[in-house]
N, C-alpha and C positions, 0 to 999 in steps of 0.2 A: 083808431087807437091801437097801438102795438101791444103785444103781450107784455113787454117789459114795463111799459107805462101803467098798464092795468095792475101789475104786481106791486109797483111802488105805491099806487093809490090805496090798494088793499092793506099794505103794511102801515101806511100812515093813519088809516082809519080803524085799524085793528084795536080791540080792547086792551091788549098788552101795552100799547103806547099811552093808555089813559089810566095808569095804575101808579100807586105809591111804591117806592122802593126804599128799603132800609138796609144798612150794612154797618159793620164795625171795622175800623182800621186795625184794631188789636183785640181779637176775640179772647185771648188768654193774657191775663195780667197777673204778674208775680211781683210782690212788693213787700218791703219790711214793715214790721209792726210800728205803729205811731208815726207813719208817714202818710202822705195824701195819695189816694188811689183815683186815677182818671179812667173812667169807663166810657170809651168813645162810642158815639152813635151818629151816623150821617143818614140823611133821608133826602128824597127828591119826589116832588109831586108834579103832576101835569096841570091840574086846575086849581086845587085847593091851596090857597096861600096862607091859611091859618089852621094847620092840622092840630089834632089833639095828641099830646105826647105823654106817655106814661112809662114809669120804670117799676118793675116788680122783681122780687127775689123768689126764686123757685126752690122751695124746700119741701118738706112733707106736705105742707099746704102753702099756697101762693100768698105772699104778703106784699102789700103796696109799699113802695119806697117814695114815689112821686106820683101824685094823683090830683087832678083838678087844680093844677098850677100851684101845688104846695107839697112840702115834704111831710111824710107821715111818721108818727111815733118817734123812735130814737134818732131818726135821720134829721129831724127838725133842728136847725141850729148848727149842724155839723156837715152839711152838704150844700152844694150849689149846682145850678144848671147853666150851661153855655150852649145855646141852641138845644140840641137833644143830648149832648154829652154830659154825663153825670160825674161829679167829683165829690168823693167822700174824704173828709179831713180826719187825720189821726186814726187810722183804721186799727182794729184789733183782730184777734183770731176769730172772734164771733162774726166778723164781717165776711169771712171766707164763704164762698158759695157761687151759685149760678144766678146771674141777673139777666133780665130780658127787657129790652127797649121796644116799646110798641108805639107805632105812629098810625093814627086813624085820620084818613082824608076822605071825608064824606062826599066830596064832589068828584072824586076819581072813580073809575069803573071798578077797580079792585081797591076797596077802601082801607084795608088793614095790611101793614107791613111790620115785620119784627126782626130783631137781631139779638143774639145771645152772647154774653160776655161772662167768662169764668174768672173769678177773683180768688187768688191764693195768697194769704197773708203769712209771711215767714216770721217765725218767733225764735229768737236766739235761745241758747241753753239757759236754764235756770239751775240753781243749786240743787243737786239731786239729793234724794233721801237715801241714806246708807244704813244698812242693817248688819252689824258685826256682833254676833253672839259671843258672850264671854262671862265666866271662864268655861273652858272645854276640856274634857278628859282626854288624855293621851290615847291614840288609837281610834278615836271616834271619827265618823264622817261629818263634814261640816259644809254648809253652803252660805255664802255671803251674798246679799242682794243690794242692788243699786238701781234707782228709777228716777227719771225726769219725765213727768207726765205732760208738761206744758210745751216743750220745744216742738217746732214744726220747720222742716221735716223731723221725724223722730230721731232722737239722739243715738249716738253710739257711745260705748263706755270703755273706760280703761281703768284698771286697778293698780294702786301703788302700795308698796310695803316699805316703810321707813324712807319715803320719798323717792323710791326707785321703782320704775315701771316694771310690771310683771308681764311676761309673755309665756304662754303655755306651749309645750312641746310634748312629744311622746315620753320623754324621760322625766318631766316634772311631775311632782306628786299632786298637782292640781290642774284644773281645766277652766278656761275663761270663755264665756259667750258674750262677745262685744255687743250684739244686738239686744240681748235680754239683760245684760248687766250682772250676770251671776259669776261668782268665783267659787268653785267646788273643790273640796279636799276629799280624797278617797279615804285616807287614814292619816290623821294629823299627828305631828310630833312636836317636841319642844322647840325644834329649829324653826317652826312656822310662827312662833310667837313674835309680835311686833305691833307697830302702828300702821293701820290700814286706812286708806281713803280711796274714793272713786271719783272719776272725772267724766263729765258728759260733754259731748261736742256735736255740732252740726255745721252746715255751711252758711248759717244765718247770723252767726256772731261768734264771739270769743268763748272758749270752753269754760265751764264752771266746775268747781270741786267742792265736795263736802268736807267737814272737819274730820281730821284723822281720829280714829278710835283704836284703843288698845285691845289686842287679842291675847288673852292669857291662856296658857296650856298648863294643866295640872295633872298629877298622878292620881290614880284611884287611892282613896284612903285605905289603911290596913283593915279596919273593921268591915268595910264594904267588900274588900277582897275575900275575907274569911266568910262573910255571909253568902257571897256568890258561890264559893267553893262548897260550902255546906249544903246549899240548895241543890247544886249539881249532884253531890254525893247522895242526897236523899232521893232525888229523882231516879238515879241509877238503881238504888236499892228497891224502890217501889216497882220499877220495870222488871228487875230480876225476880222479885216475889211473884209477880203476875205470870212470868214465863214458867216458873216452877209449878204454880198452881194449875196452869193449863196442861203441862205435861203429866202431872199426877192425875188429873181428871180424865185425860185421854186413856191412861193405862188402867183406869178403874180402881185406883188405890184410895180414892177419897170418898167412897160411898159410905153412908151412915150405917148400913146393916152388915158391913163386912166384918167377919169375926177373925179371919186370918189375915196375915200380912200379905202384902202384894207379892204374887208369885214372881220368882226370878225368871227373867226371860230365857235363861239357859237350862231350866229343869227338864228332865227327860219326859217324853210323852207317856201317858198312862197306858197300862197293858190292855190288849184287846179283850173284850168280853168272852166268856166260855160259850161253846156252841149249844144251842137249845136241845133239850132231851125230848125224845118222842114218848108219848103215852100209849104203850102197847097193852092191849087187853088179852087175857088168856081165853082161847076158844074152847068152849064146852059144848059137845053135841046135845041136842035136846032129847033124842031117843035113839036106841040101838036098832039096827035092822040086820037081817041075815039074808044071804043069797042062797 
């Protein structure tokens, strides 16, 4: 027996030749909402002619889609099997996720094979919710919001004023974030008044727009202006009084026991004190003596 013949025999008798193999011709499926999704699964066994086929959805916890030759839960009545290929009818965004096809062949050496298919359901734009505060005072900062939470992939946004599309540049008094749907005014003026609406769009369907809403710009009322000016004046007066009190306390003019007024900072210094006098005693001899 030659070496080549022995190698061929070993390959034919190796356990790898006696195992189930599972694969998918399309591991990533992207499909529009309310259409049928086909999740392909092909398998091959060496001995077992009646393997067990299961489909599972891999989420935070594994849930069965097809088990023991029947569909489970919400898949019953809206899915079918063709061999090991799974078809889900009229899919919604909730059906998006990762699915696993498992084939168990108990008579093969390696009894379990599996393949994974990822399903992404595209959802066209819905009518976005638009927030246009009104009325607004002249000179105020303002932010308008637009949001479509249902579209997949996430929508991008465009703002319109009086049915004319807005584009932000360095010179415009506003800025637009197309991904977040915000329209921001740094300091609004009466020229910014008008009818505003927002449009959401993605590559899954036609764009949708909210109903236009009116933005009103008004001046501050006279009584409010006077109130603000009076409050500002009172605040300045209080601050000035506090400063004067601090200066007075530092100079010692605000003590309770002070009898005289605060000395002038330019008064001459006091005269020096007189020199001390010595206490001289007169010497008297105690007794006389003669030489």
